[in-house]
C-alpha positions, 0 to 999 in steps of 0.5 A: 500500499505504501509503494502505491501511495509513493508511486501515485505521489511521485506521478503527481510531483512529476506532472507538477514538475513539468507544468512549473520547473520551480515547483518541481524543484521544490518537489525534488528538495522534498523527495531528496531530504525526506527520502520517502522511498526509505518507508517502503518495502515493495517495488518502489524501494529501489526506485531512483525517485530523486533522479527521475524528478531531476530529469523531469525538472531539467527537461521542463526548464530546458523546454520553457527556456527554449520556447520563451527564447530567454536565458535565466539571469546570470549573476556573480557571487564569490561563493561560486568560485569557492564551489569551483575551486573546492570541487577542483581540489576534490578531483586533485586529491582523488587523483592523488589519493591513497585509495583511488578505487573507492575515491573516484566513485565517492567523488561521483556520488558527492558531485551529485550535489552540483546539479541541484545547486545549479537548478536552485540558482537558475530557478529561484529568481524571487525572495518569494520563491526563495521563501518557499524553498526554505519552508519546503526544506523545513517541512521535508523533515516535518513528517519524521519530526512529528513521528519522533516527537510523539514517540519521545513524549510517549516513551518519556525520552527513554528511546532514541529517535532516528531519521528517514531510512536510507537517507543521509540523516538516518542515524540518531545523531545525524537526524538530531543535527538535521532537525536542529537545522530545520527548526529555524526554517520552520520558525521562518514560516511561523514569522511569515504565516498570516493564519493564526491556525497555521502558526499554531501548527508550525509552533507545534512542529517546532516544539516536536522538533526540539523534543525529537533532537533531545530523544536522539540521545545525541551529544552534538545534537544537543549542542546544535539545538542549544545554539538554535534555541539561543539564536531564536530567542536572540531574534525573537520580537517578544524576548520577554516571553521567549526568555521565560519560555526557554528557561521553563523548557530547560527546567522541564527537560532537566526534570523529565529526562532520564538519568541515563540520558543525563549521564550520556550528555555529561561525558562531553565534559570528560570524553576520554572516560567514555568509549565511543567518545574516546575513540573519536578523540583517537580518530581526530588525532589520526586524521589531524596527524596525517594532514599535518604530514600531507598538507596539500592533498591529504589522503583523498576520498576513502583514505579513511579505510587505511588511515583509521586501521589503528582503531579498527578501521572506522567508517567515519571521522566523527568530525566534518572538519577532520574529515575535510582536512584528512581527505583534502588537506588544508587547501580543502579545509580553507575553501570548504570553511570559507564557504560555510563560515563566509556564508554565515558572516555574509548573512550577519553583514546582511542583517546589520545592513538591513537596519539601514535598508529596511528591506521587508523580510530580509532580516528574518530570512538572513537570521534564520539561515544563519541559525541553520548554518550555526546548527550545522557548524556546531554538529559538524564538530562531532559528525562526518557531515561534510558533504550533506546536500542540505548543507550546500542547498542552504549555501545556495539559499544564502547566495540567492538572498545576497543577490536579491538584497543587492537587487532590491537595493539597486531598485530602491535607489533607482 
């Protein structure tokens, strides 16, 4: 039954994608983030839903451009050069890597991010469409957030919550960080909503999101949602209400969460005393030492297979920062870090400048995008998530927001 429902949904999304390519992009993001095929077990389980929708969106966009004899508006942003240089470094480190038989397939897999970025930059041409895209990202995780939040409450936070099976966010730790990244985007929807009923629904989704992240039992997830909570309070228009509410939630969490949960979180203060945390420290040391010995090119994709043998050949570096520097050297770390941290700084500059510009909605969009990136940056310290599609999607949104702000300023000043 689930397979039939998924097939019908994909057919409907395919038809909408062919009619309006930018709506198809929203469908593409929804399928890519939610990964609905992970919830089926029949004939649709191995169906390449994401690729099929991408082909439909590309054909539809191409047909509209051909029919209208118009090219999409081209623009320049420093992050486009950063992405090109970063992928150039990926190719170079793969060619010189210590594990090329695994490196080239991994490079092809990671490079699947690029078509999505290109489609986003070409089809999202207004801030209204950008708003829809950001809300779609948040809603794509909403079904799992509802399920996870409900499970957290009925089990008293004693059982772990996991993400969509087969997705990049399937693990409890990854799902916690992805949820933390989605919460600011839901908060943006809350601020943009006109309907009081809709605002209540989104508020419940946000509350369930925090519950899901807490019930993941993820230490990195706890830090990510803590940063998000502080930033949401900081940007709240009603701090007199938000601060007491945050303190009340913290108090309820301290009282309601189990002793085992609290004990697991406390290991962050002394990681060497907990087995999995101690292993992470050893992995980080191995990755950092290798980067110091091979600073320009690292070990390439798949290098962990050989480099982590001293700790039993771990399949992950458990840190995006170590992952990047160990696999692509310090040039890769600088390029990747410039894109992520630089986008956060760029969004902060937009927020500061909009105090003078007074462009409607710009501050909210920039602030919530920055909060989502902050959640990623914190969670990335403990997870191998350097190549998350969600990250590069948000970077593309940050590029577009800078472009729209510039265009709006030019139009206002004449």
